[in-house]
C-alpha positions in Angstrom: 14.3 -10.0 0.7 15.7 -9.9 4.8 14.0 -10.1 8.0 13.9 -7.1 10.3 15.8 -7.9 13.6 16.2 -4.5 15.3 14.6 -0.7 14.8 16.4 2.2 16.2 14.7 5.6 15.9 16.3 9.0 16.8 14.1 12.2 17.2 11.5 10.7 15.3 7.9 11.9 16.3 7.3 10.8 19.7 10.3 8.9 19.9 13.7 10.7 21.0 15.3 7.5 21.0 14.0 3.9 20.8 16.0 0.6 20.1 13.7 -2.3 19.9 14.8 -5.8 19.3 12.3 -7.9 17.1 11.7 -11.3 15.8 10.0 -13.3 13.1 6.4 -13.6 13.4 3.4 -11.4 14.8 4.5 -8.1 16.9 1.7 -6.8 19.0 2.2 -3.2 20.2 -0.3 -1.6 22.8 -1.0 1.5 24.8 -3.5 4.3 25.0 -4.1 6.7 22.0 -1.5 9.0 21.4 1.2 7.2 22.9 3.3 6.5 19.9 2.0 3.1 18.6 1.3 4.1 15.1 4.6 6.0 14.6 6.6 2.6 15.5 5.1 1.4 12.2 5.4 4.4 10.4 9.3 4.1 11.0 9.3 0.8 9.6 7.2 1.7 6.7 9.7 4.4 5.9 12.4 1.9 5.7 10.9 1.0 2.4 11.0 2.9 -1.2 8.0 5.8 -0.7 6.6 8.3 1.7 5.6 5.6 4.3 2.2 4.8 5.6 1.3 8.7 6.7 2.5 9.9 3.2 3.3 13.5 4.7 6.3 15.9 4.2 9.3 14.6 5.6 9.8 17.3 8.0 6.6 16.5 9.8 8.0 13.3 11.3 11.1 15.2 13.2 10.1 15.3 16.7 8.5 18.6 17.8 10.9 19.5 20.7 14.1 18.0 18.8 16.6 19.4 16.7 14.8 19.2 13.4 16.3 16.1 11.4 15.3 12.2 12.5 16.6 9.0 12.0 15.3 5.5 11.5 17.5 2.6 11.2 17.0 -1.4 11.1 19.5 -4.0 11.6 18.2 -7.0 9.2 19.2 -10.4 8.7 20.2 -10.9 4.9 20.4 -14.3 2.9 22.9 -16.8 4.6 22.8 -14.7 8.2 24.6 -11.6 7.3 23.7 -8.7 9.1 22.9 -5.6 7.3 22.2 -2.0 8.5 19.9 0.3 6.5 18.7 3.6 7.4 17.1 6.7 6.4 16.2 10.2 7.8 16.8 14.0 7.3 19.1 16.7 8.8 18.2 20.1 10.4 19.5 22.0 7.7 17.8 20.2 5.2 14.4 18.7 6.7 12.7 18.0 3.6 15.6 16.0 2.1 15.5 12.4 2.6 19.0 10.4 2.8 19.2 6.7 2.6 22.2 4.9 3.6 23.3 1.0 3.6 25.9 -0.2 5.7 27.2 3.5 6.5 27.1 4.3 2.5 25.0 6.5 0.7 22.3 4.9 -1.8 19.4 5.9 -3.8 15.9 5.4 -2.0 15.1 2.7 -4.3 17.7 0.4 -2.9 15.6 -0.1 0.3 13.2 -1.9 -1.8 15.9 -4.4 -2.3 16.1 -5.4 1.6 12.7 -5.1 3.0 9.2 -5.3 1.1 6.6 -3.4 3.5 2.5 -3.5 3.2 0.5 -1.7 5.5 -3.3 -1.1 6.2 -4.3 2.0 8.4 -7.8 2.9 9.6 -7.5 6.2 7.1 -7.2 3.8 4.4 -11.3 2.0 5.1 -12.7 4.6 2.8 -10.4 3.8 0.1 -13.5 2.4 -2.5 -15.3 5.7 -1.6 -12.4 7.8 -2.2 -11.1 9.4 -4.9 -9.5 8.3 -7.9 -6.3 9.5 -7.1 -6.0 7.7 -3.3 -6.9 4.8 -5.3 -3.9 5.2 -7.3 -1.7 5.9 -4.6 -3.0 2.9 -2.8 -2.0 0.8 -6.1 1.2 2.3 -7.1 2.3 1.2 -3.4 1.2 -2.4 -4.3 3.3 -2.2 -7.5 6.5 -0.7 -5.6 6.0 -3.8 -3.4 7.2 -5.5 -6.4 9.5 -3.5 -8.3 11.1 -0.7 -5.9 12.1 1.5 -9.6 8.3 2.2 -9.9 8.2 5.2 -7.7 11.2 6.9 -9.5 9.2 6.4 -13.1 6.0 8.0 -10.9 8.0 10.8 -9.6 9.5 11.5 -13.1 6.1 11.5 -14.9 4.5 13.8 -12.4 7.8 16.4 -12.5 7.4 16.6 -16.4 3.5 16.7 -16.1 3.7 19.6 -14.0 6.5 21.6 -16.0 4.2 21.2 -18.9 1.4 22.4 -17.2 3.5 25.4 -16.1 4.8 26.3 -19.7 1.3 25.9 -20.8 -0.7 28.1 -18.1 2.5 30.9 -18.4 2.2 34.4 -19.3 4.3 33.8 -22.5 3.9 31.5 -25.5 5.3 28.1 -24.3 8.1 27.1 -26.6 6.8 24.3 -28.9 10.4 22.3 -28.6 10.5 22.4 -25.0 6.7 21.4 -24.9 7.7 18.6 -27.2 10.5 17.3 -25.2 8.4 17.3 -21.7 5.6 15.2 -23.8 8.3 12.7 -24.6 9.5 12.6 -21.3 5.5 12.1 -19.8 5.2 9.3 -23.0 8.2 7.6 -21.7 7.6 7.6 -18.1 4.1 7.2 -18.3 4.3 4.0 -20.4 6.7 2.4 -17.7 4.0 3.5 -15.2 1.2 1.8 -17.0 2.8 -1.2 -17.8 4.1 -1.8 -14.2 0.6 -1.0 -12.9 -1.3 -3.2 -15.5 1.3 -6.2 -14.6 0.9 -6.0 -10.9 -2.9 -5.8 -11.2 -3.1 -8.7 -13.7 -0.9 -11.0 -11.2 -2.8 -9.9 -8.3 -6.2 -10.9 -10.1 -5.1 -14.3 -11.1 -4.3 -14.5 -7.1 -7.5 -13.2 -6.0 -9.2 -15.7 -8.4 -8.2 -18.7 -7.1 -8.4 -17.6 -3.3 -10.7 -20.4 -1.1 -10.8 -18.1 1.8 -14.5 -17.4 2.6 -13.8 -15.0 5.8 -12.1 -12.3 3.7 -14.5 -12.1 0.6 -12.9 -12.7 -2.9 -12.4 -9.0 -4.9 -11.9 -8.6 -8.5 -9.9 -5.7 -9.6 -8.8 -4.1 -12.7 -7.9 -0.8 -14.4 -9.7 1.8 -15.7 -8.3 4.6 -18.1 -4.6 2.9 -17.9 -3.6 3.1 -22.0 -3.0 6.1 -24.1 -1.6 5.0 -27.5 1.0 7.4 -28.3 0.4 9.4 -25.3 3.4 11.9 -26.9 1.1 12.7 -29.8 -2.2 13.0 -27.8 -0.7 15.7 -25.5 0.7 17.5 -28.4 -3.0 17.4 -29.9 -4.5 18.4 -26.3 -2.7 21.4 -25.9 -5.3 23.9 -26.4 -8.0 21.7 -24.4 -5.2 21.2 -21.5 -4.5 25.0 -21.4 -7.8 25.4 -20.7 -8.4 22.8 -18.3 -5.0 23.7 -16.7 -3.9 20.3 -16.3 -3.2 17.3 -18.7 -6.1 15.4 -19.6 -4.8 12.2 -20.9 -2.5 10.1 -19.4 -1.9 7.5 -16.4 -2.5 10.1 -13.9 -6.0 9.4 -14.7 -6.4 5.8 -13.8 -8.4 4.4 -11.4 -8.5 0.6 -9.5 -11.7 -0.8 -9.8 -12.5 -3.4 -7.2 -15.9 -5.3 -7.0 -16.9 -7.8 -4.5 -17.0 -10.9 -6.6 -19.6 -12.8 -4.4 -22.2 -10.1 -5.0 -21.0 -8.5 -8.4 -20.8 -5.3 -7.1 -18.7 -2.4 -6.9 -16.9 -2.3 -3.4 -18.0 1.2 -3.2 -21.7 -0.1 -2.6 -20.5 -2.8 -0.1 -21.2 -2.2 4.0 -18.3 -0.7 5.6 -17.7 -3.9 7.7 -17.6 -5.7 3.8 -15.4 -2.7 2.7 -12.8 -3.4 5.5 -12.8 -7.5 4.9 -12.5 -6.5 1.2 -9.4 -4.3 1.9 -7.6 -6.7 4.1 -8.1 -9.4 2.1 -6.7 -7.6 -1.0 -3.4 -7.0 1.4 -2.9 -10.4 2.5 -3.4 -11.6 -1.3 -0.9 -9.2 -2.5 1.4 -10.5 0.7 1.2 -14.0 -0.9 1.7 -12.6 -4.2 4.9 -10.9 -3.2 5.9 -14.2 -0.8 5.7 -16.2 -4.1 7.5 -13.6 -6.3 10.8 -13.1 -4.0 10.7 -16.1 -1.7 10.0 -14.4 1.1 7.1 -12.5 2.8 6.8 -8.8 3.2 6.6 -7.1 6.4 2.8 -6.1 7.6 2.2 -3.2 9.4 -1.6 -3.8 10.5 -2.6 -0.7 12.4 -5.6 -1.0 14.6 -7.0 -3.8 12.5 -8.2 -6.1 15.1 -10.8 -3.5 16.4 -12.7 -3.5 13.4 -13.1 -6.7 12.9 -15.8 -9.0 14.4 -14.6 -12.1 16.2 -15.0 -14.9 13.6 -13.1 -12.7 11.1 -10.5 -11.7 13.9 -9.8 -15.3 14.3 -9.6 -16.0 10.6 -7.0 -13.2 10.2 -4.8 -14.5 13.4 -4.6 -18.0 11.5 -3.7 -16.4 8.1 -1.2 -14.3 9.7 0.5 -17.5 11.0 1.2 -18.4 7.2 3.1 -15.0 6.8 6.5 -13.4 8.3 7.0 -10.7 10.5 3.4 -8.8 10.9 3.4 -5.6 13.3 -0.3 -5.2 14.9 -1.2 -2.5 17.1 -4.2 -1.7 19.4 -5.6 -0.3 22.6 -6.1 -3.1 24.3 -4.4 -6.5 25.1 -7.3 -8.5 24.9 -8.0 -7.7 21.3 -5.1 -9.9 20.4 -6.2 -13.0 22.8 -5.1 -16.1 20.8 -2.7 -14.6 18.9 1.1 -16.2 19.7 3.2 -12.7 19.7 6.0 -10.9 20.6 4.5 -7.9 22.9 5.4 -4.5 23.2 4.0 -1.6 25.3 4.0 2.1 24.4 3.6 4.6 26.9 4.6 8.3 26.1 7.0 7.7 23.7 9.0 4.6 25.3 8.8 0.9 24.5 8.7 -1.7 26.9 
């Protein structure tokens, strides 16, 4: 893992250009609403595998009055002090095809995970525990991806095989059984890899959470539900008629759910108060960051969007104390006073310009 030392943007969202030098520790980004604070965090998130903290189409990241493509690049200090340039973006003629380059050479997206590990928490995630199972699966897969950069490829290939199978089952002509069997074998192979990676991450994180002593962020217990299916290919073959009627696959890791419990109260996180849910989620992210640091020897980059405004003074102070133990942390807020007492580099964003 490496440390991000410079971030450069071209035609990315609200930024025509931006060039920001940063150091380790906390980086506080302030500014009025709609000026581009979250866009900076989004840019950093796209320097890791996956679709970034917004999770939207790549074409949406292009500046509205720009040529259509965009670029996010970073200079990072690798082990031993060597400088490495990583970057990602799209071109105007292929706005939804992502390009990744490392030191100028084209590379697979998964290679980004070899250089930077990035975790984030945004206001949109506040409803995670009362949201859909699919939203929690996406959250879990981001946690897995931070430890296993190849996980995203397994999820993508599983989903592609599942969609192709559904199209065959629900098409106007009878499905070719040989083709179906091949797709079901692909779902089984990639689905097993997905399930194993999820189970491994949840087990490691549960162990980390079990020994946590911080009382300011209530301890959670986590588990997977509906994660494993023995001999998935055989189950899918038996379920063809059922899945045709349902117009979807009714078995497989795409039906898993992340179950989170407020350990001290023994109640589902979904039944906790809004403030408790925020604290539970933040504690989960911080525990995962600690797990990554233990596994890799380097803490991940943390992106905390508008987090201070949603915490009371006690938990805000506790968060700032915890962040001193981590590496680079980006925090956004509309008011600098929210970060009083936090030693940090200060950036101010105004209309797509960073000072």
